[in-house]
VOGU-3710 file (C-alpha; in Angstrom, 3 decimals, decimal comma):
1> msdkgddfyl> 172,944/93,435/-7,600  172,193/92,694/-3,992  170,707/96,075/-3,067  168,881/96,462/-6,372  167,454/92,963/-6,095  166,347/93,451/-2,518  164,782/96,819/-3,382  162,940/95,206/-6,295  161,718/92,445/-3,996  160,362/94,942/-1,458
11> rlrermarwl> 158,669/97,027/-4,174  157,190/93,895/-5,738  155,829/92,644/-2,423  154,271/96,033/-1,648  152,821/96,418/-5,139  151,411/92,892/-5,153  149,796/93,340/-1,727  148,197/96,637/-2,765  146,900/95,188/-6,047  145,518/92,095/-4,373
21> eekgptheya> 143,635/94,210/-1,835  142,108/96,390/-4,556  141,514/94,106/-7,540  143,323/90,869/-7,032  140,825/88,706/-5,147  138,745/88,340/-8,307  141,726/87,602/-10,554  141,844/83,991/-11,697  145,491/83,579/-10,657  145,543/85,804/-7,549
31> dyllfapdlf> 146,542/82,930/-5,262  149,471/82,110/-7,514  150,619/85,701/-7,948  151,083/85,924/-4,190  154,048/83,568/-4,630  155,896/85,917/-7,021  157,762/87,981/-4,381  158,740/84,870/-2,406  160,033/83,066/-5,490  161,958/86,165/-6,569
41> hlllklsrde> 163,516/86,373/-3,110  164,483/82,699/-3,314  166,111/83,247/-6,721  168,214/86,028/-5,190  169,246/83,995/-2,150  170,212/80,947/-4,199  172,160/82,995/-6,738  174,389/84,149/-3,858  174,825/80,717/-2,274  178,300/79,277/-2,867
51> ripakekakl> 176,978/75,707/-2,799  174,999/76,206/-6,013  176,962/75,236/-9,164  177,716/77,929/-11,747  175,490/76,295/-14,379  172,494/76,501/-12,047  173,400/80,043/-10,971  173,328/81,133/-14,612  169,699/79,992/-14,830  168,860/81,715/-11,549
61> vaaiayfisp> 170,405/84,974/-12,764  168,533/84,708/-16,083  165,251/84,326/-14,163  166,141/87,306/-11,937  166,945/89,422/-14,990  163,637/88,426/-16,562  161,765/89,447/-13,403  163,474/92,845/-13,297  163,318/93,577/-17,018  160,506/95,886/-18,093
71> idlvpeallg> 160,395/94,039/-21,425  158,980/90,525/-21,323  156,212/88,357/-22,770  153,462/89,554/-20,424  154,255/93,201/-19,621  153,618/94,440/-16,108  153,506/98,018/-17,411  150,263/97,222/-19,235  148,697/94,637/-16,928  149,979/95,636/-13,516
81> pagyvddlal> 150,821/92,797/-11,141  148,780/90,377/-13,257  151,632/90,743/-15,745  153,879/88,784/-13,402  152,358/85,449/-14,443  155,209/84,822/-16,882  157,871/85,852/-14,359  156,263/83,587/-11,780  156,117/80,622/-14,162  159,752/81,060/-15,207
91> aayvlnglvn> 160,907/81,322/-11,586  159,025/78,127/-10,678  160,477/76,346/-13,717  164,061/77,327/-12,863  163,661/76,542/-9,177  162,044/73,198/-9,944  165,042/72,338/-12,124  167,391/73,282/-9,299  165,479/71,085/-6,854  165,491/68,188/-9,330
101> aghgdiareh> 169,257/68,642/-9,766  169,671/67,721/-6,097  169,693/71,147/-4,439  166,289/70,980/-2,775  167,665/71,130/0,750  169,569/74,337/-0,028  166,465/75,837/-1,631  164,384/74,957/1,446  166,989/76,640/3,686  166,459/79,927/1,862
111> wggrddlldv> 162,692/79,627/1,353  160,825/82,374/3,179  157,333/81,596/1,950  154,561/80,271/4,144  153,592/77,238/2,063  155,808/74,237/1,324  158,275/75,114/-1,448  157,772/71,931/-3,468  154,011/72,331/-3,266  154,269/75,931/-4,493
121> lqrvlavadr> 156,476/74,960/-7,435  154,177/72,107/-8,429  151,067/74,257/-8,141  152,513/77,039/-10,294  153,878/74,646/-12,923  150,556/72,794/-13,049  148,777/75,952/-14,256  151,587/77,502/-16,316  150,141/76,291/-19,628  146,757/77,811/-18,757
131> mlgkgmwrrl> 148,278/81,066/-17,494  150,440/81,574/-20,552  149,318/79,296/-23,329  151,495/76,468/-24,638  153,324/78,545/-27,266  154,295/81,319/-24,882  155,226/78,811/-22,169  157,549/77,023/-24,610  159,229/80,321/-25,578  159,571/81,318/-21,946
141> kgvvggrg> 161,373/78,075/-21,060  163,812/78,913/-23,847  164,959/81,953/-21,836  166,879/79,569/-19,576  167,638/76,896/-22,141  164,677/74,672/-21,325  162,734/72,536/-23,724  159,015/72,750/-24,331
//
């Protein structure tokens, strides 16, 4: 999964940058969508870290699979990079749970984003209901066994 995940990350970063240059600046959630490649990368790094418990790794892997899957609640095939709002929200939800479970220092070690990790997670989660709608957000949390 390592090479596939890294390839996906690089493609996602390139695609997101291109979209944001062309159409993204006017998109309501453009600033948030910029975090998608960094959060995906963090999911990958943490899923490989031996210090992360298996229960948490299962959630990380579920979020990675959701990112990579062409079939999800907000399809990228139809919406382009704007379709990553659900993937982004799920990644933030899973990573926030990991941080709250006491693994924040490990997550910060692997974080490659420019902004503060906790700030990014809080910002994304604060708008998740608006991005997705409460019903979809509740269903999305169910992907990793969360409660609405």
